[in-house]
C-alpha positions in Angstrom: -12.1 1.8 2.7 -12.5 -0.9 0.1 -10.8 -3.6 2.0 -11.4 -6.5 4.5 -10.6 -6.0 8.1 -10.0 -8.9 10.5 -9.7 -8.9 14.3 -7.7 -11.1 16.7 -8.4 -10.2 20.3 -7.1 -12.1 23.4 -8.0 -11.8 27.0 -10.0 -9.2 28.8 -13.5 -9.2 30.2 -15.8 -10.8 27.6 -18.6 -8.2 27.7 -16.3 -5.3 27.7 -14.3 -6.7 24.7 -17.5 -7.6 22.9 -18.8 -4.0 23.3 -15.5 -2.5 22.2 -15.5 -4.8 19.1 -19.0 -3.7 18.1 -17.9 -0.1 18.5 -14.7 -0.7 16.5 -16.7 -2.3 13.6 -19.3 0.4 13.6 -16.5 3.0 13.6 -14.9 1.4 10.5 -18.2 1.5 8.7 -18.6 5.2 9.7 -15.2 6.0 8.4 -16.1 4.4 5.0 -19.3 6.5 4.9 -17.5 9.8 5.7 -14.3 9.4 3.7 -15.4 7.4 0.6 -14.3 8.9 -2.6 -16.9 6.8 -4.5 -20.0 8.0 -2.7 -21.2 11.3 -4.0 -22.9 12.1 -0.7 -19.9 11.3 1.6 -18.6 14.2 3.6 -15.2 13.9 1.8 -16.9 14.1 -1.7 -19.0 17.1 -0.6 -15.9 18.8 0.9 -13.9 18.3 -2.3 -16.8 19.9 -4.3 -16.9 22.9 -2.0 -20.3 22.0 -0.6 -19.0 21.7 3.0 -16.3 23.3 4.9 -13.9 21.3 7.2 -15.7 22.9 10.2 -19.0 21.5 9.0 -17.7 17.9 8.7 -17.2 15.4 11.5 -14.2 16.2 13.7 -12.4 13.2 12.3 -12.1 14.9 8.9 -10.1 17.7 10.3 -8.0 15.2 12.3 -7.2 13.1 9.2 -6.4 16.2 7.1 -4.0 17.5 9.7 -2.3 14.1 9.9 -2.0 14.1 6.1 -0.5 17.6 6.1 2.1 16.4 8.7 2.9 13.3 6.5 3.3 15.6 3.5 5.7 17.8 5.4 7.8 15.0 6.9 8.1 13.3 3.5 9.0 16.5 1.7 5.9 16.1 -0.5 6.3 12.5 -1.4 3.1 11.7 0.5 0.1 13.7 -0.6 -3.6 13.9 0.2 -4.5 15.0 -3.3 -4.9 13.0 -6.5 -5.3 14.6 -9.9 -5.8 18.0 -8.3 -8.7 16.6 -6.1 -8.7 16.1 -2.3 -8.2 12.4 -1.6 -6.7 11.4 1.8 -7.4 7.7 1.2 -3.7 7.0 1.5 -3.8 7.8 5.2 -7.4 6.9 6.1 -7.0 3.1 6.2 -4.0 3.1 8.5 -5.6 5.7 10.8 -8.9 3.9 10.9 -7.4 0.4 11.6 -5.1 1.9 14.3 -8.0 3.6 15.9 -10.1 0.4 16.0 -7.2 -1.5 17.5 -6.6 1.2 20.1 -10.3 1.0 21.1 -10.1 -2.7 21.7 -6.9 -2.4 23.7 -8.5 0.2 25.9 -11.3 -2.3 26.7 -8.8 -4.3 28.7 -7.9 -6.9 26.1 -4.4 -8.4 26.8 -3.6 -8.7 23.1 -5.1 -7.0 20.0 -4.2 -7.5 16.3 -6.3 -5.8 13.7 -5.5 -6.5 10.0 -6.8 -4.1 7.4 -6.0 -5.4 3.9 -2.6 -6.8 5.0 -1.6 -3.8 7.1 -1.6 -4.7 10.8 -1.8 -2.8 14.1 -0.9 -4.8 17.3 -1.1 -4.1 21.0 0.0 -6.3 23.8 0.5 -10.0 23.1 -1.6 -13.1 22.3 -0.4 -14.9 25.4 2.4 -15.2 28.0 5.8 -15.4 26.2 4.0 -15.4 22.8 4.5 -12.3 20.8 2.5 -11.3 17.7 4.2 -12.3 14.5 3.4 -10.9 11.0 4.5 -12.6 7.8 5.6 -10.2 5.0 4.6 -11.6 1.7 7.3 -12.0 -1.0 6.1 -10.0 -4.0 8.3 -11.9 -6.4 7.3 -15.4 -5.1 3.6 -15.9 -4.7 2.8 -17.8 -1.5 6.3 -17.2 -0.1 7.4 -15.0 2.8 10.2 -12.3 2.5 10.4 -12.0 6.3 8.5 -12.5 9.6 8.2 -9.5 11.9 7.9 -10.2 15.7 6.4 -7.8 18.2 8.3 -9.3 21.1 8.8 -6.7 23.8 6.7 -4.0 22.0 3.6 -2.6 23.7 2.4 -1.5 20.3 3.7 -2.2 16.8 2.4 -1.8 13.2 3.4 -3.4 9.9 2.4 -1.9 6.6 3.3 -2.7 3.0 3.0 -0.7 -0.2 3.8 -2.2 -3.6 2.6 -3.4 -6.9 2.1 -7.2 -6.3 -1.6 -7.0 -5.2 -3.0 -3.9 -6.9 -0.6 -3.1 -9.7 0.8 0.3 -10.3 -1.6 2.2 -8.1 0.9 4.4 -6.2 1.2 7.9 -7.7 4.2 10.2 -7.9 2.9 13.5 -6.4 5.3 15.5 -8.6 3.9 14.2 -11.9 0.4 12.9 -11.0 1.2 9.7 -12.8 2.0 6.2 -11.5 5.3 6.2 -9.6 8.2 4.7 -11.7 10.7 3.2 -9.4 13.0 0.2 -9.0 10.9 -1.1 -6.2 8.1 -3.8 -6.1 7.4 -3.5 -2.3 8.2 -1.5 0.8 7.3 -2.8 4.3 7.5 -0.4 7.2 7.5 -1.3 10.9 6.6 1.4 13.4 4.6 1.9 16.5 1.6 3.4 14.7 -0.1 2.1 11.6 -1.1 5.6 10.6 2.5 6.5 10.0 3.7 3.1 8.9 1.2 3.1 6.0 2.1 6.7 4.9 5.8 6.0 5.1 5.6 2.8 3.0 3.7 4.7 0.3 6.1 7.7 0.3 9.2 5.5 0.3 7.9 3.4 -2.6 7.4 6.6 -4.7 10.9 7.7 -3.9 12.7 4.6 -5.0 15.1 2.3 -3.2 18.0 4.6 -2.8 16.3 7.8 -1.6 13.5 5.8 0.1 15.9 3.8 2.2 17.9 6.9 3.3 14.8 8.7 4.2 13.4 5.8 6.2 16.7 5.5 8.1 16.2 9.1 9.2 12.8 8.5 10.8 12.7 7.7 14.6 11.2 4.4 15.7 10.9 3.2 12.1 12.4 0.2 10.3 11.8 -1.1 6.8 12.4 -3.8 4.2 12.6 -2.8 0.6 12.5 -5.2 -2.3 13.5 -4.2 -5.8 12.3 -5.6 -9.1 15.8 -7.1 -9.5 15.1 -9.2 -6.3 17.5 -7.2 -4.2 16.5 -6.8 -0.5 17.5 -3.6 1.3 16.8 -3.0 5.0 17.2 -0.3 7.6 19.8 -0.8 10.2 17.6 -1.9 13.1 15.2 -4.2 11.2 17.1 -7.4 12.0 16.2 -7.0 15.7 12.5 -7.2 14.8 12.6 -10.3 12.7 12.1 -13.8 14.0 
């Protein structure tokens, strides 16, 4: 997946949590082997070249492609699993893989789980009594500063994902043109129960631009967002304020 993943796990029976953590890490490495677009021998690369069918790949490949198709449908094509005419579901793989790893840890009996994959976070439970998970949202226009702090108080599961140009430059593609998305935005942060969708929606909304992106995000259930424009204007969905603190 080309990123660093960190784990914060609280509570639970130590042996069960340790075993689940080992499984989660192994699962992430396996995801990288299967879905890498840089490895010629990965299942995804072979599928893209027509050397394998989806049925001949691991079941996770069909699962991810189905999720990608759903994301494309719900975003009216602003999210895509293709790049330059080639199959490339990397825009959904990271969020899906991190969410799956966090869910595995939560199922082990841990009282609180937070898994951070390159700045995108999936949380379950809480780190302690009356202590919710809190996630700082980096300010793309002020290095080292925070644009907001999201709190998971009262939420059994919550995810935070950001797409933008601050860390990786103009890497988000406009599916209509196949070129870098040209918008008035520098960052979109989406808060939703599942990281799979939060990550997809942040990417799609960034490609749309602030006006269309904000209106679309407002229409999605259980989804809140913060959008920052190149002109340092902050726009938020109506329910975001309740998640800040």
